[in-house]
VEXBAPA-996082 format. One line per field, with one value per residue: x, y, z of N, C-alpha, C in turn. Coordinates in Angstrom, 1 decimal. Each point is the difference from the previous one (the first is absolute). Example, Ala and Ser with C-alpha at 12.3 -4.5 7.8 and 13.67 -1.06 7.14 Angstrom:
2
n_u = (13.2,-0.4);
n_v = (-5.7,1.1);
n_w = (7.8,-0.7);
ca_u = (-0.9,0.9);
ca_v = (1.2,1.1);
ca_w = (0.0,0.0);
c_u = (0.9,-0.8);
c_v = (1.2,1.1);
c_w = (0.0,0.8);
This chain:
57
n_u = (-243.8,1.1,0.9,0.8,-0.1,0.9,1.1,0.3,1.0,-1.0,0.5,0.3,-1.8,-0.4,1.7,0.1,-1.3,0.3,0.7,-1.4,-0.4,-0.4,-0.8,0.7,-0.4,-0.1,-0.4,-0.7,0.2,-0.6,-0.4,0.3,-1.3,-1.5,-0.2,0.9,1.6,-0.3,1.5,-1.3,0.5,-0.9,0.6,-0.7,0.5,0.6,0.4,0.6,-1.4,1.1,0.3,-0.1,-1.5,0.1,-0.4,-1.5,-0.2);
n_v = (-69.3,-0.4,0.3,-1.1,1.1,0.1,2.1,-1.0,0.7,0.0,0.6,0.8,0.2,0.3,0.9,0.5,-0.8,0.9,0.3,0.3,-0.5,0.6,-0.8,1.2,0.2,1.2,1.2,0.5,1.5,0.4,0.7,1.2,0.6,1.3,-1.3,-1.1,0.8,-1.1,-0.7,-0.9,-0.4,-1.1,-0.3,-0.8,-0.7,-0.2,-0.5,-0.5,-0.8,-0.3,-0.5,1.2,0.4,-0.5,0.8,0.0,0.7);
n_w = (95.7,-0.2,-1.0,-0.7,0.3,-1.0,-0.7,-0.4,-1.3,-1.1,-0.5,1.5,0.7,-1.5,-0.2,1.4,0.3,-1.2,0.7,0.6,-1.5,-0.1,-0.4,-0.9,0.2,0.7,-0.3,1.1,-1.2,1.4,-1.4,1.2,1.6,-0.2,0.0,-1.2,0.9,1.0,-0.7,-0.5,0.7,-0.6,0.8,-1.0,0.7,-0.1,0.4,-1.9,-0.3,0.7,-1.1,0.3,0.3,-1.5,-0.4,-1.2,-1.1);
ca_u = (0.4,0.5,0.7,0.7,-0.6,1.1,-0.5,0.5,0.0,-0.2,1.0,0.4,-0.4,0.4,1.2,0.2,-1.0,0.2,1.1,0.2,-0.7,-1.5,-0.6,-1.3,-1.3,-0.6,1.1,-1.4,0.3,-0.5,0.6,0.5,-0.8,0.1,-0.3,1.1,1.1,1.1,-1.5,-0.2,0.6,0.1,0.4,0.0,1.0,0.4,2.4,-0.2,0.6,1.5,0.3,1.4,-0.1,-0.7,-1.5,0.1,-0.5);
ca_v = (-0.5,1.2,0.3,1.5,0.0,0.7,0.0,0.4,-0.1,-1.4,-0.9,-0.5,-0.9,-0.9,-0.5,-0.4,-1.0,-1.4,-0.3,-1.4,-1.5,0.4,0.3,1.2,-0.8,0.9,1.1,1.2,1.8,1.5,1.2,1.1,0.9,0.2,-0.8,-0.2,0.3,-1.2,-1.2,-1.4,-1.6,-1.3,-1.5,-1.6,-0.5,-2.0,-1.0,-1.3,-1.5,0.0,-1.4,-0.7,-0.4,-1.2,0.5,0.5,2.1);
ca_w = (-1.5,-0.9,-1.4,-0.5,-1.7,-0.6,-1.5,-1.0,-2.0,0.0,-1.0,0.8,1.1,-1.6,0.2,1.8,-0.6,-0.7,0.5,0.7,-0.9,-0.5,-1.7,0.9,-0.8,-0.3,0.6,0.0,0.6,-0.1,0.5,0.7,-1.1,1.4,1.6,0.2,0.2,-0.7,-0.5,0.7,-1.2,0.9,-1.1,0.7,0.1,0.5,0.6,-0.2,0.9,-0.3,-0.3,0.9,1.2,-0.7,-0.4,-0.4,0.1);
c_u = (0.9,0.4,1.0,0.3,1.2,-1.2,1.2,-0.2,-0.7,0.7,1.6,0.3,-0.4,1.1,0.1,-1.0,1.4,1.7,-0.3,0.0,-1.6,-0.7,-1.5,-1.4,-1.1,-0.1,-1.0,1.1,-1.1,0.7,-0.3,-1.3,0.1,-0.4,1.1,1.0,0.8,-0.7,0.2,0.2,-0.1,0.2,0.1,0.9,0.9,0.9,-0.7,1.3,1.2,-0.1,1.7,-0.2,-0.8,-1.5,0.3,-0.9,-1.1);
c_v = (1.5,-1.0,1.4,-0.1,1.1,-0.3,-0.5,-0.3,-1.4,-1.0,0.0,-1.7,-1.5,-0.7,-0.9,-1.2,-1.0,0.0,-0.6,-1.0,0.4,0.2,1.0,-0.7,1.1,0.9,1.4,0.8,0.4,1.7,0.6,0.9,1.3,0.0,-0.5,0.1,-1.5,-0.8,-0.9,-1.1,-1.2,-1.8,-1.0,-0.6,-1.8,-0.4,-0.9,-1.0,-0.5,-1.5,-0.7,-0.7,-1.8,0.5,0.4,0.9,0.1);
c_w = (-0.9,-1.2,-0.4,-2.0,-1.1,-1.2,-1.1,-0.8,0.0,-1.1,1.1,0.3,-1.0,0.2,0.7,-1.0,-0.7,0.5,1.1,0.0,0.1,-1.2,0.4,-1.4,-0.2,0.5,-0.7,0.9,-0.5,0.4,0.3,-1.3,1.0,1.4,0.6,-0.4,-1.7,-0.4,0.8,-0.7,0.8,-1.3,0.1,-0.4,0.1,-0.1,-0.5,0.7,-0.3,-0.7,0.9,1.1,-0.1,0.2,-1.2,0.1,-0.5);
């Protein structure tokens, strides 16, 4: 098993999610401390259902 991860500033990731059409419902940011040298952010986001597709949100 393998995976990739990237360290992006939380603000940049939030902006990218918004530009891609996602709505951010919650954001949790852990600030650096003596053990952690960078911010860790978790996002809960969803993409609204398009009314153009004949569906309601």
